[in-house]
C-alpha positions, 0 to 999 in steps of 0.5 A, spaced: 506 351 342 502 345 341 508 341 342 509 344 349 502 342 351 503 335 348 510 335 353 506 338 359 500 333 357 505 327 357 508 329 363 502 329 367 500 322 364 507 319 366 507 323 373 500 321 375 502 314 373 509 315 377 505 317 384 500 311 383 506 307 383 509 310 389 502 310 393 501 303 390 507 300 393 506 303 400 499 300 399 501 293 396 507 291 401 511 297 405 505 298 410 504 291 410 511 289 412 511 295 417 505 292 420 508 285 421 513 289 426 512 290 433 508 297 435 515 301 436 519 298 431 514 299 426 513 306 428 520 308 428 521 305 420 515 310 418 518 315 422 525 314 418 521 313 412 517 320 413 524 323 413 527 320 407 520 322 403 521 329 404 527 329 399 527 331 392 526 325 388 519 324 391 518 332 392 519 333 385 515 328 383 509 330 387 509 337 386 511 337 379 506 332 377 501 337 381 503 343 377 503 339 371 496 337 372 494 345 374 497 346 367 493 341 364 486 343 367 487 350 365 489 349 358 483 344 357 478 349 360 481 354 355 480 350 349 474 347 352 471 346 345 477 341 343 476 334 343 478 331 350 478 337 354 473 334 359 477 328 360 483 332 361 480 336 366 477 330 369 484 326 369 487 333 372 483 333 378 483 326 379 491 326 380 491 333 383 486 331 389 489 324 390 496 326 389 497 333 393 489 333 396 489 327 400 496 327 402 496 334 405 489 333 408 490 326 411 497 323 410 501 329 413 498 330 419 497 323 421 505 323 419 506 329 424 502 326 429 506 320 429 513 324 429 510 327 436 507 321 438 500 323 439 497 317 436 498 309 437 501 305 431 495 301 430 490 307 430 495 311 425 495 305 420 487 305 421 487 311 418 493 312 414 492 306 410 485 307 407 487 314 405 493 311 401 489 307 398 485 313 395 491 316 393 493 310 389 486 309 386 485 317 384 492 317 381 491 311 377 484 313 375 487 320 373 493 317 369 488 313 365 483 319 364 488 324 362 491 318 357 484 318 354 484 325 354 491 326 350 489 320 345 482 323 343 486 330 342 490 326 336 
């Protein structure tokens, strides 16, 4: 059974890193590129990205990582006396909040408002980008903390 939890933990680390990378790409250059476009073109490009984001590759990574983090958190609580449990719990929470929490609470509603054309492109960017930066940092921190937790279990 330990091998199963090793795989779950490793999957959570990889998923956290993957999500941090996706969010970093948006923060690092995708949104900057869209901002350079005229408002109508930038908004249209973002709407197109939102459609393609709701397909299996990103959805599997996003929700799969969230599930793995929940499993790791439950396991950490159930084995609290073992080395690394606090790290594993903390890393799981950071990633879950960053990947799924911020996405559901901030980014998706903003995307929906952009799709419905109830928000100006510049205002969208001013709200969406900081939330995406937070997702990046939380997932990257979650990845690092999860890795420390796994290493402490060795």
